[in-house]
N, CA, C and O atoms as a DFTB+ gen file, in Angstrom:
268 C
 N C O
     1  1      -6.406      -7.315      -3.261
     2  2      -6.743      -8.701      -3.403
     3  2      -5.505      -9.526      -3.037
     4  3      -4.422      -9.204      -3.526
     5  1      -5.603     -10.617      -2.169
     6  2      -4.464     -11.296      -1.804
     7  2      -4.575     -12.627      -2.693
     8  3      -5.663     -13.147      -2.939
     9  1      -3.451     -13.091      -3.114
    10  2      -3.296     -14.226      -3.948
    11  2      -1.993     -14.832      -3.861
    12  3      -1.011     -14.137      -3.600
    13  1      -1.898     -16.175      -4.075
    14  2      -0.530     -16.670      -4.194
    15  2      -0.214     -17.116      -5.691
    16  3      -1.052     -17.712      -6.366
    17  1       0.978     -16.806      -6.133
    18  2       1.308     -17.071      -7.514
    19  2       2.902     -17.429      -7.383
    20  3       3.698     -16.978      -6.559
    21  1       3.130     -18.341      -8.406
    22  2       4.460     -18.768      -8.502
    23  2       5.292     -17.954      -9.670
    24  3       4.898     -17.993     -10.836
    25  1       6.292     -17.324      -9.343
    26  2       6.979     -16.411     -10.523
    27  2       8.502     -16.816     -10.421
    28  3       9.050     -17.312      -9.437
    29  1       9.039     -16.523     -11.569
    30  2      10.413     -16.630     -11.718
    31  2      11.107     -15.678     -10.854
    32  3      10.906     -14.482     -11.061
    33  1      11.918     -16.046      -9.889
    34  2      12.477     -15.322      -8.907
    35  2      13.479     -14.343      -9.504
    36  3      13.476     -13.160      -9.164
    37  1      14.323     -14.831     -10.381
    38  2      15.392     -14.011     -10.976
    39  2      14.566     -12.820     -11.852
    40  3      14.881     -11.633     -11.776
    41  1      13.564     -13.274     -12.615
    42  2      12.924     -12.180     -13.386
    43  2      12.280     -11.172     -12.455
    44  3      12.361      -9.983     -12.764
    45  1      11.680     -11.510     -11.404
    46  2      10.956     -10.647     -10.581
    47  2      12.120      -9.733      -9.918
    48  3      11.939      -8.516      -9.941
    49  1      13.182     -10.193      -9.390
    50  2      14.310      -9.504      -8.852
    51  2      14.952      -8.538      -9.815
    52  3      15.359      -7.439      -9.438
    53  1      15.034      -8.935     -10.996
    54  2      15.614      -8.089     -11.972
    55  2      14.783      -6.872     -12.185
    56  3      15.203      -5.716     -12.154
    57  1      13.474      -7.280     -12.418
    58  2      12.427      -6.088     -12.686
    59  2      12.480      -5.137     -11.469
    60  3      12.380      -3.920     -11.623
    61  1      12.637      -5.702     -10.275
    62  2      12.615      -4.745      -8.989
    63  2      13.684      -3.795      -9.041
    64  3      13.508      -2.602      -8.795
    65  1      15.076      -4.423      -9.437
    66  2      16.254      -3.821      -9.610
    67  2      16.233      -2.622     -10.646
    68  3      16.709      -1.514     -10.400
    69  1      15.668      -2.954     -11.743
    70  2      15.566      -2.093     -12.813
    71  2      14.613      -0.900     -12.675
    72  3      14.816       0.179     -13.232
    73  1      13.615      -1.156     -11.935
    74  2      12.676      -0.121     -11.859
    75  2      12.854       0.676     -10.432
    76  3      12.229       1.698     -10.147
    77  1      13.670       0.127      -9.717
    78  2      13.908       0.625      -8.228
    79  2      12.576       0.803      -7.470
    80  3      12.309       1.823      -6.835
    81  1      11.693      -0.356      -7.595
    82  2      10.551      -0.363      -6.821
    83  2      10.990      -1.025      -5.403
    84  3      11.948      -1.798      -5.373
    85  1      10.377      -0.749      -4.420
    86  2      10.710      -1.189      -3.167
    87  2      10.125      -2.419      -2.837
    88  3      10.751      -3.116      -2.039
    89  1       8.909      -2.896      -3.339
    90  2       8.230      -4.113      -3.110
    91  2       8.004      -4.824      -4.349
    92  3       8.109      -4.256      -5.436
    93  1       7.683      -6.106      -4.224
    94  2       7.473      -6.896      -5.301
    95  2       5.988      -6.608      -5.685
    96  3       5.676      -6.764      -6.865
    97  1       5.078      -6.213      -4.816
    98  2       3.775      -5.682      -5.171
    99  2       3.855      -4.654      -6.123
   100  3       3.205      -4.730      -7.166
   101  1       4.703      -3.544      -5.831
   102  2       4.797      -2.420      -6.793
   103  2       5.372      -2.998      -8.197
   104  3       4.801      -2.657      -9.232
   105  1       6.296      -3.716      -8.242
   106  2       6.715      -4.279      -9.489
   107  2       5.518      -4.915     -10.215
   108  3       5.315      -4.555     -11.375
   109  1       4.802      -5.715      -9.719
   110  2       3.846      -6.243     -10.401
   111  2       2.573      -5.469     -10.827
   112  3       1.896      -5.641     -11.841
   113  1       2.402      -4.581      -9.825
   114  2       1.154      -3.650     -10.216
   115  2       1.741      -2.636     -11.420
   116  3       1.008      -2.185     -12.300
   117  1       2.997      -2.385     -11.334
   118  2       3.560      -1.438     -12.396
   119  2       3.589      -2.209     -13.757
   120  3       3.231      -1.686     -14.812
   121  1       4.020      -3.423     -13.655
   122  2       4.045      -4.346     -14.969
   123  2       2.623      -4.514     -15.472
   124  3       2.397      -4.422     -16.678
   125  1       1.625      -4.765     -14.569
   126  2       0.232      -4.912     -15.156
   127  2      -0.289      -3.665     -15.806
   128  3      -0.946      -3.727     -16.846
   129  1       0.028      -2.405     -15.139
   130  2      -0.299      -1.145     -15.689
   131  2       0.281      -0.932     -16.979
   132  3      -0.387      -0.307     -17.803
   133  1       1.578      -1.412     -17.326
   134  2       2.230      -1.222     -18.424
   135  2       1.648      -2.071     -19.471
   136  3       1.475      -1.684     -20.627
   137  1       1.324      -3.344     -18.994
   138  2       0.734      -4.361     -20.074
   139  2      -0.669      -3.690     -20.637
   140  3      -0.981      -3.744     -21.827
   141  1      -1.436      -3.079     -19.665
   142  2      -2.789      -2.657     -20.113
   143  2      -2.529      -1.441     -21.034
   144  3      -3.125      -1.387     -22.110
   145  1      -1.708      -0.509     -20.685
   146  2      -1.314       0.580     -21.431
   147  2      -0.840       0.091     -22.794
   148  3      -1.300       0.717     -23.748
   149  1      -0.064      -0.840     -23.044
   150  2       0.423      -1.342     -24.248
   151  2      -0.774      -1.944     -25.165
   152  3      -0.931      -1.675     -26.356
   153  1      -1.485      -2.696     -24.490
   154  2      -2.610      -3.410     -25.150
   155  2      -3.510      -2.331     -25.763
   156  3      -3.892      -2.393     -26.932
   157  1      -3.868      -1.232     -24.831
   158  2      -4.789      -0.285     -25.282
   159  2      -4.271       0.550     -26.396
   160  3      -5.022       1.042     -27.238
   161  1      -2.995       0.707     -26.395
   162  2      -2.405       1.440     -27.495
   163  2      -2.617       0.652     -28.750
   164  3      -3.181       1.193     -29.701
   165  1      -2.154      -0.744     -28.830
   166  2      -2.264      -1.628     -29.866
   167  2      -3.653      -1.545     -30.456
   168  3      -3.813      -1.423     -31.671
   169  1      -4.661      -1.612     -29.600
   170  2      -6.045      -1.353     -30.018
   171  2      -6.486      -0.236     -30.723
   172  3      -7.236      -0.247     -31.699
   173  1      -5.892       0.901     -30.083
   174  2      -6.103       2.137     -30.764
   175  2      -5.495       2.263     -32.060
   176  3      -6.042       2.939     -32.930
   177  1      -4.329       1.624     -32.275
   178  2      -3.729       1.710     -33.588
   179  2      -4.387       0.965     -34.655
   180  3      -4.355       1.350     -35.824
   181  1      -5.054      -0.219     -34.230
   182  2      -5.804      -1.021     -35.132
   183  2      -7.070      -0.179     -35.674
   184  3      -7.563      -0.457     -36.767
   185  1      -7.534       0.772     -34.935
   186  2      -8.685       1.507     -35.291
   187  2      -8.330       2.820     -35.849
   188  3      -9.219       3.629     -36.114
   189  1      -6.974       3.107     -36.063
   190  2      -6.701       4.501     -36.495
   191  2      -7.175       4.731     -37.884
   192  3      -7.028       3.889     -38.770
   193  1      -7.796       5.984     -38.077
   194  2      -8.160       6.179     -39.383
   195  2      -9.530       5.579     -39.820
   196  3     -10.008       5.731     -40.944
   197  1     -10.116       4.865     -38.786
   198  2     -11.395       4.131     -39.140
   199  2     -12.684       4.602     -38.387
   200  3     -13.802       4.088     -38.385
   201  1     -12.295       5.543     -37.850
   202  2     -13.525       6.176     -36.859
   203  2     -13.687       7.584     -37.411
   204  3     -12.733       8.357     -37.496
   205  1     -15.024       7.916     -37.813
   206  2     -15.362       9.195     -38.272
   207  2     -15.680      10.100     -37.101
   208  3     -16.494       9.723     -36.257
   209  1     -15.061      11.308     -37.005
   210  2     -15.237      12.106     -35.919
   211  2     -15.753      13.540     -36.391
   212  3     -15.202      14.154     -37.304
   213  1     -16.740      13.970     -35.766
   214  2     -17.424      15.190     -36.222
   215  2     -16.857      16.323     -35.256
   216  3     -17.605      16.975     -34.527
   217  1     -15.426      16.516     -35.308
   218  2     -14.867      17.358     -34.494
   219  2     -13.755      17.933     -35.373
   220  3     -13.184      17.167     -36.149
   221  1     -13.389      19.262     -35.313
   222  2     -12.201      19.845     -35.894
   223  2     -10.836      19.699     -35.214
   224  3     -10.728      19.412     -34.021
   225  1      -9.861      19.899     -35.987
   226  2      -8.573      19.672     -35.306
   227  2      -8.389      20.873     -34.183
   228  3      -7.790      20.634     -33.134
   229  1      -8.916      22.124     -34.455
   230  2      -8.953      23.135     -33.447
   231  2      -9.597      22.798     -32.253
   232  3      -9.050      23.074     -31.185
   233  1     -10.812      22.173     -32.288
   234  2     -11.694      21.817     -31.318
   235  2     -10.881      20.666     -30.367
   236  3     -10.779      20.749     -29.143
   237  1     -10.376      19.672     -31.130
   238  2      -9.627      18.647     -30.475
   239  2      -8.342      19.153     -29.600
   240  3      -8.061      18.674     -28.501
   241  1      -7.679      20.085     -30.181
   242  2      -6.526      20.621     -29.697
   243  2      -7.015      21.415     -28.365
   244  3      -6.366      21.311     -27.324
   245  1      -8.035      22.110     -28.432
   246  2      -8.646      22.808     -27.202
   247  2      -9.061      21.892     -26.207
   248  3      -8.779      22.106     -25.028
   249  1      -9.740      20.834     -26.579
   250  2     -10.018      19.717     -25.591
   251  2      -8.797      19.072     -24.887
   252  3      -8.873      18.706     -23.714
   253  1      -7.780      18.952     -25.552
   254  2      -6.481      18.460     -24.996
   255  2      -5.903      19.513     -23.937
   256  3      -5.376      19.169     -22.879
   257  1      -6.051      20.711     -24.313
   258  2      -5.485      21.793     -23.448
   259  2      -6.265      21.761     -21.955
   260  3      -5.722      21.892     -20.858
   261  1      -7.623      21.559     -22.218
   262  2      -8.373      21.899     -21.046
   263  2      -8.492      20.622     -20.162
   264  3      -8.959      20.653     -19.023
   265  1      -8.031      19.492     -20.779
   266  2      -8.096      18.241     -19.997
   267  2      -9.527      17.707     -19.768
   268  3      -9.704      16.670     -19.129
């Protein structure tokens, strides 16, 4: 998707330098992925211990191993 957006140049340049990304697009996509991951984790923490699961720890560990 193509779009125009105004960003703080120094902020973008610093992010590009710190992440060693070659393009601004890579920096922005990486930042968006990280934001999504962070928000999903926050949501998961809110629900921790509130969901009943009919699965044993042994079954859960086996599912993690097999992916």
